[in-house]
C-alpha positions, 0 to 999 in steps of 0.5 A: 505470464503467470499471476505470480510474475508481479511478485518481486523477490518473494519466492517463498510466499509465491510457493506457499500461495501456489500450493494453496491455490492448487489445493483450492482448485482440487477442493472445488473440483471435488465438490462439483463432482460430488467426491469427498474433499482432499485431506491435508489441504493447504487452503484455508478461509482466511489469510493475513499478508504482512510486510514493510511498505513496498513489499507487495502485500496487495500484489500478493493478495490480488495474485492469489485471488486470481489464482483462486478464480483460474479456469484455464483448461490446462488445469485438467492436464496437470497445469497449476492454477494462476495462468494469468490469461484465462477469463478468471485470472484476467478479470480478477487482476484488473478488478472486474471479477464479479466474485472478487471484491478489492477493498482499499481506502483513501480515508484515514480509517474503515468504519463499521458501515463499510465492514458490515457491507463486506460481511454481507457480501461474504455470505453470498455464494460465488456468482460466476467464479469458483470462490467469493474473495474479499481482499482487504488491502488496509486491514490496519485501518479498521476501527475498533468497531469495524474489526469486531464486525469482521471478527464474526465473519472470520470466525464463522466463514461462509462455505467457499468464501476467502478473506485476504487481509493485508497489514504492515505487521501483525501488531496492526491487526487485532490478536483475535483476528490474526489468530484465525488467519494463516499468516504470510510475511513478505520481505523488502525486495532487493534493489536489483530485483526492483530495478529489473521489474522497472526495466522489464515492465515499465520500460525504464532505462537501466541506469534510471531504474537502478537509481530509483530502486536504490533511492527507495531501498526496494519499495516497488511502488515508490521506485516506479513513481520516482523513475516515471514521474518528474514531479516525484523526483523534484519533490525528493530533491527538495526534501534532501536539501532540508538537512543543509537548511536547518542550521538556524531557527529561521531556516528550520521554520522556513524549511518546515513550512515548505515541506508542509506546503509541498505536501498540501500541493501534492494532495491538491493535485492528486485530488482535483481530477478525482473530485471533479469526476466524482462530483459530476458522476453524483450530480448526474446520478441524482438527476441534475440538469447540465449546468442546472440546479440540483433537485430537492432533497439532494444536498445531503448526498452532496455534502457527504461527498464533500466531506469524504473528499475532504477526509481523503485529501487529509490522508493524501497530504499526510501520506505525502508528508510521510514519504518525505520523512522516509526520504529524510530518514534515508538521507541520515541513514546514509550519513551514519553509514559514512561516519561508521565507514559501513560497507553498505551501498548508499541510497542517495548516491546522487547527493553524496557531496551533501552526505559527506559534508554533514558526515564530516561536520557531525558525529554518529551520536548526533546523527542517531538523534536526528534519525530519532527526531524524524521518527518521532515526527512520524509518530506525532503525525500518526497521533493526529498532531498538527502537521506544521507543529510536528515538522517544526519540532523536528526541524528544530531538533535537527539543529542539535 
């Protein structure tokens, strides 16, 4: 299985990355033999992967990192790097390669301190691999100060160091950084391509796989979660009932509160296990006896961990809420498709009765205003408006 097999519906990007990996391999091989570097190389020191959520930006970056570290003996016989089986590919893909640093955050932003640590690492020569690779999965979450720190490293890269940045769009990255990166744009995979992956890789039944892929409109991770997690399906069902419950003020306010409560519960469930494990590991590292008191001078470290966990819960709750709003947008998109008699497949075929009911009772103009209300709520949450206020404003607007 080649490292590119997890890239879904991205043939053009796969071709570009495979060509760059071949040139990178030739470059390192020539340097090791004391020969001049090949000319017209497709390899460069900084890459920027952009694309809509679910397109596989992070997957593409990790696959490229693995191909750069490939040590398959087949390369000497003309084989392409990125076999997926050698030690370099395998350890890079599972996250244990000494020279591949994958950075993702479960907080709201990436600060200056973390970025400086990355820049210091980027100055090191590869320890065991062929390249020093930094995969920054959330480049759009860099603070302004952190982005300026990163800029210096991208401007003056160390030899055999590669930066792989991932962001939803070019506008999410500083112009000075993106101008120094080679840009690759990923597209949303087709429903059939996502369903095929769920069937082949996750063992999902074909009918359930196609339903999940259609409901999430090609978002790979969401489709996998919807197809394999009963709780995710239950939460989606609650969200899709909301348009039928906002006919009066009381119903709209109750629906808003329930949406916030569901997001909070989702964040709590996801955080409890991780928080407990982190707390136990830190206590053990600080020398706390089993069931005993913490040593003196460790209160600051425990407080810092608690604050970080709190920030992570906040982001998880907002991510869960944003997912619900995405499902709601898809619902009204289907309503609009019915009203305009568009020849397009419905994402929410399983609630067709509700879609047709609302389509009959409203006009396309009102449906567009409702979609705008949902999008306005998402923008308000991005500006750190109190979640309950933002969602209540949305449910009141959905009544119009």
